[in-house]
C-alpha positions in Angstrom: -4.1 -2.0 17.0 -1.1 -2.4 19.2 1.8 -0.1 19.3 4.0 -2.5 17.4 1.5 -2.8 14.6 1.1 -5.7 12.2 3.8 -7.8 10.6 4.5 -7.0 6.9 4.9 -9.4 4.1 5.6 -8.5 0.4 3.6 -9.5 -2.6 5.8 -11.4 -5.2 3.4 -13.2 -7.5 1.7 -11.5 -10.5 -1.7 -12.8 -9.8 -1.8 -11.1 -6.4 -0.9 -7.8 -8.0 -3.8 -8.4 -10.5 -6.2 -9.3 -7.7 -5.3 -6.1 -5.9 -5.9 -4.1 -9.0 -9.5 -5.4 -9.0 -10.0 -3.9 -5.5 -10.4 -0.3 -4.4 -8.0 2.4 -5.5 -7.1 5.7 -4.1 -5.0 8.2 -6.1 -2.8 10.9 -4.4 -0.2 13.1 -6.0 2.7 11.1 -4.6 1.3 7.6 -5.2 -1.6 5.4 -6.1 -2.7 2.8 -3.6 -4.8 -0.3 -4.6 -6.2 -2.4 -1.7 -8.0 -5.7 -1.6 -9.4 -7.4 1.4 -8.4 -11.0 1.4 -10.8 -14.0 1.9 -13.0 -13.7 4.9 -12.1 -17.4 5.9 -8.4 -16.4 6.5 -7.7 -15.5 10.2 -7.5 -11.7 10.9 -3.9 -12.2 12.3 -2.5 -12.6 8.8 0.2 -10.0 8.1 -0.4 -7.0 6.0 0.9 -7.7 2.5 2.1 -5.0 0.2 3.7 -4.8 -3.3 5.4 -2.0 -5.2 5.4 -1.0 -8.8 6.8 1.8 -10.9 6.3 1.9 -14.6 8.3 3.5 -17.4 6.0 6.5 -17.3 7.9 7.7 -14.3 11.2 7.9 -16.2 14.5 6.0 -16.6 15.8 3.2 -14.4 17.3 5.6 -11.9 13.9 7.4 -11.3 11.9 4.2 -11.1 14.4 2.7 -8.6 14.3 5.9 -6.4 10.5 5.8 -6.5 10.4 2.2 -5.4 12.9 2.8 -2.6 11.0 5.6 -1.3 7.7 3.7 -1.6 9.3 0.7 0.3 10.5 3.0 3.1 7.2 4.7 3.6 5.4 1.4 3.5 7.5 0.0 6.2 7.0 3.0 8.4 3.2 3.5 7.9 1.6 0.1 7.0 2.5 -1.7 10.2 0.6 0.9 12.2 -2.1 2.0 9.8 -2.6 -1.0 7.5 -5.2 -3.6 8.4 -4.4 -7.3 8.8 -6.0 -9.3 6.0 -5.5 -6.6 3.3 -3.2 -6.6 0.3 -1.9 -3.2 -0.7 -0.2 -2.3 -4.0 1.5 1.0 -4.1 2.2 2.5 -7.5 4.8 5.2 -8.1 4.1 8.3 -9.9 6.2 11.0 -11.5 6.1 13.0 -8.3 7.1 10.1 -6.0 10.8 10.5 -6.3 10.9 14.2 -5.6 7.8 14.6 -3.2 8.8 15.8 0.3 8.9 12.9 2.7 6.3 14.3 5.0 3.8 14.8 2.2 4.5 11.3 0.9 3.7 9.9 4.3 0.5 11.9 4.5 -0.4 10.8 1.0 -0.3 7.2 2.1 -2.0 7.9 5.4 -4.9 9.6 3.7 -5.2 7.0 1.0 -5.3 4.2 3.6 -8.0 6.1 5.6 -10.2 6.5 2.5 -9.7 2.8 1.5 -10.6 1.5 5.0 -13.8 3.7 5.2 -15.0 1.8 2.1 -13.9 -1.6 3.3 -16.6 -4.2 4.2 -17.4 -4.4 7.9 -16.7 -8.1 8.2 -13.0 -7.7 7.3 -12.1 -4.8 9.5 -10.6 -5.4 12.9 -9.5 -2.9 15.6 
């Protein structure tokens, strides 16, 4: 990967979230990351796409919005560098997302991505 990383794009359509839910999943204390490798026919230069979700299990609207803001910020910092082109990621907020120390939230995302990419099929990965 280059120093600048990959371009980011956001998932907006429900069917893409559902497709990612059928892919691999890694659970960490601060977040859950679901990942799906997109179609092999798509060029490997396609941007990294990500989506965010926070359910009512987290708490009231204030807590859900804070969790989503933190997930968005950590995604924009980590995914361009450590995400892989051709993948869709969905990050799900947890009760601990809003109050987790920033450095630990970043390490949660990094370790989840590492584990997901180790399980990824060889033909989708690119350096």
